[in-house]
C-alpha positions, 0 to 999 in steps of 0.5 A: 612568458612562464618559466616552463614555456621559456624552457619549451621554446629553448629546447625546441630551438635546440632540437631544430639546430642539432646537427651532431649526436653530442648536441642531441644527447645534451638536449635529452639531459636538459629535458630529463632535468626539466621534468624532474624539477618542474613536473607540474608545469610540464603538464602543460605540454599535455594540452590541458586547459588549466581553467577547466581543471579549476572549474572541475575542482570548484565543482568538487569543492561544493560536494560535501558527501561522496560515499563511494569516493568517485571524485577521489581522482579529481585533484591537482596532483592528477591534473595531468591526467584530467581525461581519466578523472571519473565521469570526465570525457574529453575531445581533441588530441592529448598530444596537441594543445587542443584537449577539452572536457566534452562530457561530465557524467556523474549520474547515480553516484549518490553524491550530496552537496550544492549544485555549483555553476562552475560546470556550466562555464566549461566552454566546450562541454556538450553533455552534463548528467548529474541525475539521481544524486542528492544535490540541493540548493537553487538552480544557478542563475547562469545555467542557461547563459554560460555555455553555448556548447551545451547540448544535453543537460540532465539534473533529474532526481535530485533535491534542487529548488528555486525557479527555472532561470531565464535565458536560452541555450540555442543549441540545447537538445535535452533538458531534464529537470524532473523529480526535484522541488523546483517551483515558480512558473515555467518561463514565458520565453522557454520557447527560445529553446528552439532546438530542444527535442526532449523536455522533462519538468515533471515531478516538481511544484511548478505552478501557473499555466503552460506557456504558449511559447512552447509552440516555437519548439519546432523540434520538440519530440518529448514533453512531460510536465506531469506531476506539478501544480499547473492550472489553466487549459491545455494550450491549443498551440501545442498542435503546432509542434508537429514533431511531438511524439510523447506528451505527459501532462497528467497529475496537474490541475488542468481544466477545460476541454481537450483541444481539437488541435491535439489531433494535428500531432500526427507523429504522436505515439503517447498521450497522457492527460490523466488525473486532471480536471478536464471536462467535455467530450473526447475530441473526434480529432484524436482519431487523426493520431494514426501513430498513437500507441498509448492513450491515457485519459483516466481520472478526469471528468470527461463526459459523452460517448466514446468517439468512433474516430478512436477506432481508427487508431490502428496502432493503439496498444493501451487504451485507458479511459477509466474513472470518468463519466463517459456514457452511451453504448460502445460501437462494434468497431474494436476489430480495427484495433488489432494491436490493442493489449490493454483496455481499461474502461472501468468506473464510467457509465457505459451502457448497452452490451459488451461489443462482440468485436472485442473477441477478435483482438488477438493481442488483448491481455487485460480487459477491465470494464468493471463498475459500469452499466453493461447488460446482456451477455458476455461475448460468446467467443471472448478469449478464443483469439486473445491472450487474456490474462486479466478479465474484470467485468464485475459490478455490471448487469450482465446475464447469460453464461460465462463463455467457454472460450474465456481461458482459451489462451491458457494464460488467464490468471485473474477472472473477476465477474462478481455482482452480475446476474450470470447463470449456467454452469462452470464450463469444462474448459474454465474448470480446467484452466490451469493458469487461474490464480484469482477467481471471484464469481460470487453473487451471481446465479451460477448453478450446477455441480462443482466439477472434479477438474475445478477443484484441482487447479494448481495456481488458484490462491483465491476462490470465491463462488459464494452466493450462487446456486451451485448444488451437488455433493462436495465429498465425491471428489478429491480437492487438490488446490495446493496454492489455496489461501482463501475458499468461500463456497457459502450460500449455495445448495451443496451437500454431503460430508466435509472434505478431509482436505483441500490439498493446501497447507496455506489455507487461511480463510475457509467459509462453507456456511449456509449450505446443506453439509452434514456429517462430522467435522474432519479431524484433519482440519486441525492440520490447517496451521495457517487457518485464521477464519473458519465458518461452517455455520447454517449446515447440518453438521453433527458429532463432537467438535474435534479437539484437533481444532486447537492446533490451529494456533492462528485461528481468529474466528470460529463459527460453528453455529446453527448445526447439530453438533453435540458433546461438550465444548472441548477444553483444548479450545482455551489453548488457542492464543489468538481466538477472538470470535467464537460462535457455537450457538444453536447446536446440541452441545452439553456439559459445562463451559470449560473454566479456562475458556474465559482466560483467552485474552484475545477472545472478545465475542462468545455466543453459546446460546441455545444448546444444552449447557449447564453449570456456572458461567466463567467469570473471566475474559469475554464472559464478564459482560456477556450479552444475555442473548449470547447465553440464552437457551441453556441451563446456566447460572452466574455471570454479571447482571448483563448475562440475565442468568440466575445466581448459582445455588450452593451445593447441598451439604451432606446430611451426615453427622460424622462428616459434620462432626469431623468438619466441625472438630478439625476443619472449622477454622481452616474452612472459615479462613479458606472461605473468607480468603476465597470470598475476599479474593473473589470480591476483590477481583470483581471490584478491581474490574468494577466501576469505581467513584473516587472523590478528591480535590479535583472533583468526582472521578469515575474509574474502571480498570480492565486488568486486576493487577493494574487496578491494585497498583495504580491510583487516581492520584498516580494518574492525575499526578502524571497528567499534571506533570505532563508525563506520558509514561508514568509509574504506579505505587507498585512500580507498574508502568502505564501510559496516560493520555488526555482524552477530554475532547472525546469524553463529551461523546455519549458513547465514550464510556461504552466504547472504552469498555469495549476497547478494554476487553480487546486482546491481540498481540498487535494492539496496545491494551487499554487497561483503564479509563477515568473521567470527571465532569471536566477531564478524562484520561485513558490509560494504556499499557506501557509498550517499550518501543518507538512510534513508526513515524520516528523510525521509518527512515531507519528500517529496511524493507524486511522490517517494513514488510513485517510492520505492514503485515502486523498492522493489517493483522490488527485491522482484520482482528478489529473489523472481522473478529470483533462484533460489532466491529471496532473502527479506529477512524485514523490509522497513522504512523503516530498510532503505531508503536514498534516494539523491540521485536520489530512487531507493530502495536496499534494504539486505539482511541475514539475517532475525533472530529475537530475544527482545527488541529485535530482529527478532521485535519489529519491527512490519514482520514478518508475523504468521505469521513472528513466530509460526512463525519461517518467513520466506517471500516473502509475509513481505516483501510484508507489510512492503512493505504497511506501508511503503506505508501509511506513505508514504500516511499518514505513520504508522508501525506504532509510532505511538501515534495509532492509536486503538482499533486493535491495528495500523496495518493495522486502522487503515488498513482502517478509514480506507479504508472509513469515512473521507474521503481527507483524514482519513488522508493525510499532511498533507504530500501533502494538496495532491496529493490532488485531482490524484492521488486515484485513485492514492492510493486504489488504492495504499492498496487495494494496501497492504491486499492486501499486509497481508492476514492470510492470506499466500496472499491477498497478491500476489506480488512480480511482480504487486505491481510490475505493479499498483503501476506500472500505477496511474499508467497505468490508472484504475480503472473501479470505485469501490468503498468497500470492500476488494476481493479481492486477486486 
């Protein structure tokens, strides 16, 4: 017996025998003395189990980081207050000897350390929740054999590894191990967890087949094995688990057909088998799932028609069968699905007409049928009884008119109907649909005039009606679109003067080309401070080019070609800092070319052909190697040999003897020196930029620089010395810093030199300038300007959301410049964090290089290369968009394409799609930016949505760089009016 126990027995005996007050007083004194002398032993009076205290302290000892000090209360000194320890709940009466730990809940405390097995030895614990922490190490082997009392175990969202241990806890009802790095196979005897109701093993790297023994879990209601590497078929034995309500098996490598036995699960409410390799037809037996609310089968290889039995699922809320190979016509049975809110059938091979019964669905909000082979007319009553917010029927063979009822609900935000054969006018009800935000109806046969109501929609930020037959004046109505960022009315039959304003200060892209517009260019266009693209070509505009256009400091592309503009080229155009493409061809412009126009560093493409210009061609910037076709049809002279222009003649000397006498007597020496100096500077400047041949001990080298100062301060010896010493950053003989890159692999390409010259002429604030190239028979080096900063891959884990957002916008701006402003467009081929340098101002700078194809350890193996480029070696603009999408995913999640924590997913794209559609935001955002999630939730979700559009498997489904930049930039300005938990059309 312990000393404290002895005193307890003595005092108890004395209390029983006490008859007089004096005896009672003596006993009280003894109690006080004992509490003072033996405080730690007296705690046993409180009824706590010392073994449980030691087990809890053992767990605490395995935690090496508790940043918020949640476990500070766990100590020997407070053991007598065990039930007040943070995250600990007890059962029993504290005044008795039967108080035990019942619950351990430390979810989301951001604690780090190894998972100790001590907690699982608590004999009375029923619930352990350690989810959403940074625990690592293997799962303890005795996790399922230590405590028969455990009912609920949640270890999700940690960094746990190893295999799922064997064993069974017959009383366990909840087991959540999702979003860890658990590997191996699912134990064959997992069916021994016979009382299990909730099982989530998703988001790991589990392999092998799904055990048939799961059919023994007769109480199982929730099953998710999504986002692993599981193979084989979906077990038909799952049909025996009649209690199942939710099944998530998506994002694995499951194959074969969907078993008919699934149709026996009559309690099932949610079935998700997305992004597997399932084949065959959708089984008719699914029609027996009368409680089903969500059916997701997208991203498989399913074929055949849509079974009629599906229309018996009267409680269905969301149906997504997109991205399969389903075919045939859709029956007129949708009227039976009155609870349906979301219908995604896009990217299949459905034919026939769009069912009229869709118009009867009163709850329908999202309808996406794009990229099929639907024909005929859009149901005339579509939208009359529905609460439509998103309608995308693009890229089909639809004819007829746009229904007058499509915006009847007043909530339609996104209307996408492009690339069909629709005709008729924009109806009055649609033109006055105040909720519209994004409208794309281009490339149809729509006609009639644009109504006054249609140009006063308050929320429209993207409006594209190009490539139709619209007619009438555009200046007889007031344009008032306050949210407008992109307007394209090109390739129609519109006429009249240009509007003075479009009612928006946010306009970024304005395309009015290929119409019959006349009159002068409004001076108010200079007030469009956000404008980046202005296209007014192929019209009948006259008058001068307004000087005020130079106020558009963000303008990258200006196309005024094929009009009747007159007067001189404004000198103020040379004040536009990012102008990259200027087309003034086929006008009646006169006078000389402003000398400073060639000084604009960003200007890479100029076309001034077929005007009445005369004088010298500037010998700087984009005019240095201008193509002959870009200056033809004028009275110009000078320029390089590529310009095709004659040399300029000197002005006639004045035939005045007095002038000659004065010149001869007083200025002959000064003139001689002046002319000599000018000629030397001019020739030297030209030679600085000319192709040079240098011979040394390493062979014959061809060199060309694109910066005169660099040409004078950097020699071939500087370059070769830096290359031999392995110096990436080198210093020339005059202190100039530059970066040397070995590019021998690409130099074998016949287009190497021309491409590099093209890169050398590029100037953009988000692109690292190429300042020179040199090549011999064996080696080639590319010289870039030195940009002080670090690669994005080095700092990504240390920057906040605002910095990441700025970096994403900057890269998108660079891509838009390369794809849109450059002609021909410049393609990188592999946009990756390694190619992005973030400078001291947190601005991203993209480093250009030629696309490479190598068999190993090279470009072809890079995860940032689009799938079609790897297969065909055909690099397109959409290849760059794919790489940028991966960079966006990495900025959002902190995970790279080579990350080993992607579970079952073959690529980070599949993992991201799974997380976006099936996981909470906190589960996939980078821990570094989770503190920003609440404040920037819409931005982060919309950015991920954009990233998934950029990484679409079909290159044609990816946005172009121009739309990409505008969408990304507008995410921070325009909140989405529709919250859809599924990936929507990329249009």
